[in-house]
N, C-alpha and C positions, 0 to 999 in steps of 0.2 A: 502495500499500500503505498510506501514510505517514494517508491520512485514514483508511484502515480501522482502522487501530490507533489513532487516537484516537478515534473512534468507538466500537470494542468497550469501551475504557478505560472511557470514560462509561458505559457500557450494566453494565459489571462493579460499580462504583461503585453504581450503583441499584440491584440485583439484591444487592449484597450490602448494603447498607442496607434493604431490602427484609426482604429476609433475616432481620436482626440485630434491627426492630423489632418481627416475628412473632415470633419466639423471647424477645424481652422481656416481650413480652405475652404468652407462655407461664409463663414462668417466673414472672410477678407473682401468674398466676392461678392456678399448681401447689399441689395440697392433700398435700404429705408425708405427712399421717396418714391419708393411703388407700392401699386397694391399690393397684398400677397394674403392668400388664405391660410398661410404658415404661421402668420405672426400678427399680432395685436398692437397697437399704440395706442394708449389711451395716457391724456391730459389730465392730470390731477390737482384738482381745487380745493379737493376737501373731502374729508373720508367718505364723507356719502360716493362720491367716485370711481371709490375702490370696488363697489359692489357691481360696476359695471365689467372689469378685468374675468377674464378667463380662468375658469375656475377648475380645470383638468390639469392634468402633469405638464409639466413646462420647466423653462428654462427663463429668465426674466432678466431685464435690467433698470435698475431704477440711476437716473438722471435727473438733474437740477440746475438750476443757470450760478447757484453759490458756488464759488470756489473756494476751495483746499489747498495750501499751499504744499501739503505732502502728498496731489495725485497725479500719479504717474499714466493714468492712464488716457490714451489718445483717443478712446469712442465718444464723438461728440454726434449729436440729433437735434435739431432746430436750436442752437445757440444753448445747449444744455450739454453738460458731460456726464458720462456713468459715474457714480460713485459706490456702486452696490450691484452685483450680481451676485443670484442664485438659481438653485431649481426648490421644485417642490413637486410633489406628489396633488396637493392641492394648492396651484398655486394662489387662487384669490385669498384665501385662507394664508397664505405666509407673508405676503406682499400686506395685507391687513395686519399682523406680526409688527413689520418692519416700520409702518408708516402711521399706524391706527393701535399701539401696544394697548392704552390700556382700556378702549373700546373692546381689541380683540381676549385678550383676558378676563375683562367682567363675562363678555357673553360666550367663552368658551364651553363648549358643553365639553359632558365626562366622554370620555376614549377621544375626544381631538391633543392634537400634541401640544404640548405644554414649551413654546420654543426659547430654549433658554441662549441662544447667538442669533440675536438680531443687529440690525440698524443702529452703528453707532458714531453719535455727532459728537456728544460730549463723551468722556471717559469716563466709564464704571456706570453708565446709564443705556440699558437694555432696550432698544428700540424708543421709536418717537411719536410723539402724537401731531398732525398736521395742521391740524385746525389749535394748535395753542399759536399762541402771536409772533413766536419765536420763530417756524418755520410756515406761517399762513401766508408772510410776502414772498415767499420763493417760489419759482414756477419749479413744476413737477410733472415728470414722467413717467410712464411706464412702460416698457416695450418687453412681451411674451413671447417668446419659439415656443408655439406650441408642439407637444411633446407627448399625443395621445399613444398610447400601449407603451411607454417606452420603459424604463426599469432605471434603478438610482443609479446605476454603473454608469449608463448612457449620459444620464442626466451630468452626471458628474465631470465625466470627457469635456460635454459643453461647456461646464465652467472652467475647466483647464485651457481647455482651446480660446474662448474667449480670451483668458489672462495672456497667452500666447500672441493670441493677435494683436491685441490694444496693450498690454498689463494690466496690473490686478488692481480696479479702482478701490482707492486711501480705505474708503469703509469697508471694505470684505473683510474681515478679519477672523475669521473663522475659524481660530486657532486660539482665538480670544474669549473667554468664558466670561 
């Protein structure tokens, strides 16, 4: 069995690397200014707008017009820059945990994820509430690449591919709890 496990690990590394490289090419060549069924672009003015976001599995990008000195990500759309990217089985709920954190936590049903790693604008503060005065004057956009029937491994490769193509957005700090 030991030999099989080693063989499978090696094969999995090759497969994930191929997926990542293919998705990197996809992101680099994607025209976000054209209509596509594969993506959804939502301007977020308030927490209510989050209800319009695609709810199923996907890869998402959170953009804002607020500038951060430490953001090395080059991905821009409509004069906004990516500050976070992620993936989820339930994209709308995950984005709600980032941008409407208090509301998400107050309305979270039994069995729904308790996301412990969310967008951190302020050190030590997990998730934000865009209806708060501090964030309500910023312009926000969420881009979702729909990934119906995908699994976690494939969506994780989308994150790595995006980072390889554009640099990791400054607020994507999943290693920080």
